[in-house]
C-alpha positions as YAML, in Angstrom:
chain: A
units: angstrom
residues:
- id: 1
  name: MET
  ca: [92.51, 92.81, 88.38]
- id: 2
  name: LYS
  ca: [92.06, 96.01, 86.38]
- id: 3
  name: LEU
  ca: [91.37, 99.39, 87.97]
- id: 4
  name: ILE
  ca: [90.86, 102.73, 86.28]
- id: 5
  name: PHE
  ca: [92.83, 105.46, 88.06]
- id: 6
  name: ALA
  ca: [90.75, 108.63, 87.73]
- id: 7
  name: THR
  ca: [93.60, 111.02, 87.00]
- id: 8
  name: ASN
  ca: [95.13, 112.98, 84.15]
- id: 9
  name: ASN
  ca: [98.32, 113.49, 86.17]
- id: 10
  name: GLN
  ca: [101.01, 111.17, 84.79]
- id: 11
  name: HIS
  ca: [103.34, 111.88, 87.74]
- id: 12
  name: LYS
  ca: [100.71, 110.53, 90.14]
- id: 13
  name: ALA
  ca: [100.12, 107.52, 87.90]
- id: 14
  name: GLU
  ca: [103.84, 106.70, 87.85]
- id: 15
  name: GLU
  ca: [104.07, 106.93, 91.65]
- id: 16
  name: VAL
  ca: [101.06, 104.66, 92.17]
- id: 17
  name: LYS
  ca: [102.20, 102.13, 89.56]
- id: 18
  name: ALA
  ca: [105.59, 101.95, 91.30]
- id: 19
  name: VAL
  ca: [103.85, 100.67, 94.44]
- id: 20
  name: VAL
  ca: [101.07, 98.47, 93.07]
- id: 21
  name: HIS
  ca: [101.72, 94.76, 92.64]
- id: 22
  name: ARG
  ca: [101.79, 93.48, 89.08]
- id: 23
  name: SER
  ca: [98.62, 91.44, 89.69]
- id: 24
  name: ILE
  ca: [96.73, 94.76, 89.67]
- id: 25
  name: GLU
  ca: [96.67, 96.58, 86.32]
- id: 26
  name: ILE
  ca: [96.34, 100.35, 86.61]
- id: 27
  name: ILE
  ca: [94.66, 102.10, 83.68]
- id: 28
  name: THR
  ca: [94.75, 105.91, 83.56]
- id: 29
  name: LEU
  ca: [91.95, 108.01, 82.07]
- id: 30
  name: LYS
  ca: [94.11, 108.50, 78.97]
- id: 31
  name: ASP
  ca: [94.68, 104.73, 78.67]
- id: 32
  name: ALA
  ca: [90.92, 104.21, 78.94]
- id: 33
  name: GLY
  ca: [90.19, 106.82, 76.26]
- id: 34
  name: ILE
  ca: [88.39, 109.08, 78.74]
- id: 35
  name: ASP
  ca: [88.99, 112.74, 77.94]
- id: 36
  name: ILE
  ca: [87.45, 114.68, 80.83]
- id: 37
  name: ASP
  ca: [88.69, 117.02, 83.51]
- id: 38
  name: ILE
  ca: [86.79, 116.06, 86.65]
- id: 39
  name: PRO
  ca: [85.89, 119.02, 88.88]
- id: 40
  name: GLU
  ca: [87.16, 119.26, 92.45]
- id: 41
  name: PRO
  ca: [84.49, 121.55, 93.96]
- id: 42
  name: HIS
  ca: [84.56, 120.41, 97.57]
- id: 43
  name: ASP
  ca: [86.34, 121.74, 100.65]
- id: 44
  name: THR
  ca: [87.88, 118.43, 101.77]
- id: 45
  name: LEU
  ca: [90.28, 115.99, 100.14]
- id: 46
  name: GLU
  ca: [87.90, 113.16, 101.03]
- id: 47
  name: ALA
  ca: [84.94, 114.71, 99.18]
- id: 48
  name: ASN
  ca: [87.02, 115.58, 96.11]
- id: 49
  name: ALA
  ca: [88.41, 112.05, 95.95]
- id: 50
  name: THR
  ca: [84.86, 110.68, 96.11]
- id: 51
  name: GLU
  ca: [83.72, 113.11, 93.39]
- id: 52
  name: LYS
  ca: [86.40, 111.83, 91.01]
- id: 53
  name: SER
  ca: [85.94, 108.11, 91.64]
- id: 54
  name: ARG
  ca: [82.11, 108.35, 91.52]
- id: 55
  name: THR
  ca: [82.26, 110.30, 88.26]
- id: 56
  name: ILE
  ca: [84.30, 107.56, 86.59]
- id: 57
  name: PHE
  ca: [82.30, 104.70, 88.13]
- id: 58
  name: ASN
  ca: [79.03, 106.23, 86.95]
- id: 59
  name: LEU
  ca: [80.50, 106.80, 83.49]
- id: 60
  name: MET
  ca: [82.22, 103.45, 82.98]
- id: 61
  name: HIS
  ca: [80.44, 101.13, 85.47]
- id: 62
  name: THR
  ca: [83.75, 99.52, 86.32]
- id: 63
  name: ASN
  ca: [86.00, 99.30, 89.37]
- id: 64
  name: CYS
  ca: [88.12, 102.41, 89.80]
- id: 65
  name: PHE
  ca: [89.89, 104.69, 92.25]
- id: 66
  name: SER
  ca: [90.94, 108.29, 92.55]
- id: 67
  name: GLU
  ca: [93.33, 110.27, 94.71]
- id: 68
  name: ASP
  ca: [93.39, 113.80, 96.06]
- id: 69
  name: THR
  ca: [96.39, 115.31, 97.79]
- id: 70
  name: GLY
  ca: [96.94, 118.51, 99.73]
- id: 71
  name: LEU
  ca: [99.91, 120.25, 101.28]
- id: 72
  name: GLU
  ca: [98.90, 121.37, 104.76]
- id: 73
  name: VAL
  ca: [101.17, 124.04, 106.27]
- id: 74
  name: THR
  ca: [100.92, 124.55, 110.04]
- id: 75
  name: ALA
  ca: [101.64, 128.30, 110.13]
- id: 76
  name: LEU
  ca: [99.03, 128.92, 107.41]
- id: 77
  name: ASP
  ca: [96.24, 127.08, 109.25]
- id: 78
  name: GLY
  ca: [96.40, 124.14, 106.86]
- id: 79
  name: GLU
  ca: [96.72, 126.09, 103.61]
- id: 80
  name: PRO
  ca: [96.92, 125.45, 100.73]
- id: 81
  name: GLY
  ca: [95.22, 122.14, 101.61]
- id: 82
  name: VAL
  ca: [92.41, 121.23, 99.26]
- id: 83
  name: LYS
  ca: [93.35, 124.16, 97.01]
- id: 84
  name: SER
  ca: [96.97, 122.99, 96.58]
- id: 85
  name: ALA
  ca: [96.81, 122.57, 92.78]
- id: 86
  name: ARG
  ca: [95.10, 125.94, 92.25]
- id: 87
  name: TYR
  ca: [96.67, 127.91, 95.11]
- id: 88
  name: ALA
  ca: [97.79, 130.75, 92.83]
- id: 89
  name: GLY
  ca: [94.87, 130.44, 90.39]
- id: 90
  name: ASP
  ca: [93.19, 128.09, 87.95]
- id: 91
  name: SER
  ca: [96.28, 127.88, 85.72]
- id: 92
  name: ARG
  ca: [97.67, 125.20, 88.10]
- id: 93
  name: SER
  ca: [101.18, 126.64, 87.73]
- id: 94
  name: PHE
  ca: [103.60, 124.80, 90.01]
- id: 95
  name: ASP
  ca: [105.99, 127.77, 90.02]
- id: 96
  name: LYS
  ca: [103.30, 130.32, 90.89]
- id: 97
  name: ASN
  ca: [101.90, 128.08, 93.62]
- id: 98
  name: ILE
  ca: [105.35, 127.74, 95.21]
- id: 99
  name: GLU
  ca: [105.98, 131.48, 94.86]
- id: 100
  name: LYS
  ca: [102.74, 132.29, 96.68]
- id: 101
  name: LEU
  ca: [103.47, 129.72, 99.40]
- id: 102
  name: LEU
  ca: [106.97, 131.07, 100.08]
- id: 103
  name: GLN
  ca: [105.70, 134.66, 100.16]
- id: 104
  name: LYS
  ca: [103.07, 133.78, 102.77]
- id: 105
  name: LEU
  ca: [105.65, 131.92, 104.86]
- id: 106
  name: GLU
  ca: [108.34, 134.60, 104.60]
- id: 107
  name: ASN
  ca: [107.96, 135.94, 108.16]
- id: 108
  name: LYS
  ca: [106.71, 132.73, 109.76]
- id: 109
  name: PRO
  ca: [109.25, 130.93, 111.97]
- id: 110
  name: ASP
  ca: [107.29, 127.66, 111.91]
- id: 111
  name: LYS
  ca: [107.87, 125.94, 108.56]
- id: 112
  name: SER
  ca: [106.37, 122.57, 109.49]
- id: 113
  name: ALA
  ca: [103.99, 121.02, 106.98]
- id: 114
  name: ARG
  ca: [102.59, 117.72, 105.82]
- id: 115
  name: PHE
  ca: [101.39, 116.16, 102.62]
- id: 116
  name: ARG
  ca: [98.13, 114.25, 102.99]
- id: 117
  name: ALA
  ca: [96.75, 111.91, 100.33]
- id: 118
  name: VAL
  ca: [93.27, 110.38, 100.26]
- id: 119
  name: ILE
  ca: [92.42, 107.53, 97.92]
- id: 120
  name: SER
  ca: [88.81, 106.71, 97.08]
- id: 121
  name: LEU
  ca: [88.34, 103.15, 95.79]
- id: 122
  name: ILE
  ca: [85.06, 101.94, 94.33]
- id: 123
  name: ILE
  ca: [84.58, 98.19, 93.95]
- id: 124
  name: ASP
  ca: [81.17, 96.98, 92.76]
- id: 125
  name: GLY
  ca: [79.71, 100.37, 93.63]
- id: 126
  name: LYS
  ca: [80.98, 100.41, 97.22]
- id: 127
  name: GLU
  ca: [83.50, 103.08, 98.27]
- id: 128
  name: THR
  ca: [86.43, 102.65, 100.66]
- id: 129
  name: GLN
  ca: [88.94, 105.41, 101.48]
- id: 130
  name: PHE
  ca: [92.60, 105.24, 102.45]
- id: 131
  name: GLU
  ca: [94.80, 108.01, 103.87]
- id: 132
  name: GLY
  ca: [98.55, 108.56, 103.73]
- id: 133
  name: ILE
  ca: [100.47, 111.31, 105.54]
- id: 134
  name: CYS
  ca: [104.06, 112.54, 105.17]
- id: 135
  name: SER
  ca: [105.23, 115.16, 107.68]
- id: 136
  name: GLY
  ca: [108.11, 117.51, 107.00]
- id: 137
  name: ARG
  ca: [108.97, 121.15, 106.49]
- id: 138
  name: ILE
  ca: [109.07, 123.85, 103.83]
- id: 139
  name: ILE
  ca: [112.38, 125.43, 102.81]
- id: 140
  name: ASN
  ca: [112.85, 128.95, 101.45]
- id: 141
  name: GLU
  ca: [114.07, 128.09, 97.94]
- id: 142
  name: LYS
  ca: [113.51, 125.37, 95.38]
- id: 143
  name: ARG
  ca: [115.93, 122.44, 95.25]
- id: 144
  name: GLY
  ca: [115.81, 119.67, 92.66]
- id: 145
  name: SER
  ca: [113.85, 119.09, 89.48]
- id: 146
  name: GLN
  ca: [112.29, 115.68, 90.15]
- id: 147
  name: GLY
  ca: [108.63, 115.15, 90.98]
- id: 148
  name: PHE
  ca: [106.01, 117.87, 90.64]
- id: 149
  name: GLY
  ca: [103.97, 120.38, 92.60]
- id: 150
  name: TYR
  ca: [105.57, 121.49, 95.86]
- id: 151
  name: ASP
  ca: [108.22, 118.75, 95.80]
- id: 152
  name: PRO
  ca: [111.20, 121.15, 95.35]
- id: 153
  name: VAL
  ca: [110.44, 123.02, 98.62]
- id: 154
  name: PHE
  ca: [109.33, 120.12, 100.84]
- id: 155
  name: ILE
  ca: [111.77, 118.08, 102.96]
- id: 156
  name: PRO
  ca: [110.20, 115.03, 104.61]
- id: 157
  name: ASP
  ca: [111.06, 114.20, 108.22]
- id: 158
  name: GLY
  ca: [114.04, 111.83, 108.30]
- id: 159
  name: SER
  ca: [115.74, 113.28, 105.22]
- id: 160
  name: ASP
  ca: [117.87, 116.28, 104.28]
- id: 161
  name: LYS
  ca: [116.70, 116.18, 100.65]
- id: 162
  name: THR
  ca: [113.60, 117.74, 99.15]
- id: 163
  name: PHE
  ca: [111.20, 115.50, 97.24]
- id: 164
  name: GLY
  ca: [112.47, 117.40, 94.19]
- id: 165
  name: GLU
  ca: [115.96, 115.98, 94.79]
- id: 166
  name: MET
  ca: [114.79, 112.36, 95.11]
- id: 167
  name: ASP
  ca: [114.24, 109.80, 92.40]
- id: 168
  name: LEU
  ca: [111.03, 107.78, 92.47]
- id: 169
  name: GLU
  ca: [112.52, 104.93, 94.51]
- id: 170
  name: GLU
  ca: [113.83, 107.23, 97.22]
- id: 171
  name: LYS
  ca: [110.61, 109.26, 97.35]
- id: 172
  name: LYS
  ca: [108.63, 106.04, 97.88]
- id: 173
  name: THR
  ca: [110.34, 105.62, 101.27]
- id: 174
  name: PHE
  ca: [108.59, 108.74, 102.59]
- id: 175
  name: SER
  ca: [105.68, 109.43, 100.26]
- id: 176
  name: HIS
  ca: [102.15, 110.08, 101.50]
- id: 177
  name: ARG
  ca: [100.86, 108.70, 98.21]
- id: 178
  name: THR
  ca: [102.87, 105.51, 98.70]
- id: 179
  name: LYS
  ca: [101.42, 105.05, 102.19]
- id: 180
  name: ALA
  ca: [97.85, 105.46, 100.96]
- id: 181
  name: THR
  ca: [98.50, 103.18, 97.97]
- id: 182
  name: GLU
  ca: [99.99, 100.46, 100.19]
- id: 183
  name: LYS
  ca: [96.76, 100.48, 102.24]
- id: 184
  name: LEU
  ca: [94.80, 100.19, 98.97]
- id: 185
  name: VAL
  ca: [96.88, 97.19, 97.85]
- id: 186
  name: THR
  ca: [96.50, 95.46, 101.23]
- id: 187
  name: PHE
  ca: [92.73, 95.95, 101.01]
- id: 188
  name: LEU
  ca: [92.55, 94.58, 97.46]
- id: 189
  name: ASN
  ca: [94.65, 91.56, 98.39]
- id: 190
  name: HIS
  ca: [92.15, 90.64, 101.10]
- id: 191
  name: LEU
  ca: [89.09, 90.85, 98.85]
- id: 192
  name: GLU
  ca: [87.24, 87.66, 98.08]
- id: 193
  name: PRO
  ca: [88.73, 85.87, 95.03]
- id: 194
  name: ILE
  ca: [85.46, 86.33, 93.15]
- id: 195
  name: LYS
  ca: [86.04, 90.11, 93.18]
- id: 196
  name: LYS
  ca: [89.38, 89.74, 91.42]
- id: 197
  name: ILE
  ca: [87.94, 88.18, 88.27]
...
């Protein structure tokens, strides 16, 4: 089975491919020769995920999925949430986003946070969504150079390492994206055989 993953983020593609069974071939937008930056205009992860998967399905008329992730910080009422990638502006600078986050958390005793991922899968025009959550906390300085986004300042519950200090295999143990992708794979494995052709 082939699925187009509606993303230009190679880090996300690597994480998803590390989970998906070999019977499912993941094709990124770049692999498919699609050169577009899909807007994320909505105020929920669910709606943005739908926007991305629908855009590609309407363009290519083929089975596809998308993913939208947000970091939700308790003391900031769920910020940056749906604006995680553009928290410090449209430049999508990881460093500036982290800098803004740490500044806003400076005098907040509660550092609890969670990553939440929503996958939107479209098979034969019908959408199904899957959610994955990873709870943890924010630390005051960056540690590690692995991963991307807020990984260097996020420690998942059950670990003393940031995502930025973990390799892909270790991150999979905790990852919100892994949890959502595993639900996607389970769903695909239970589809009628005719859908897999």
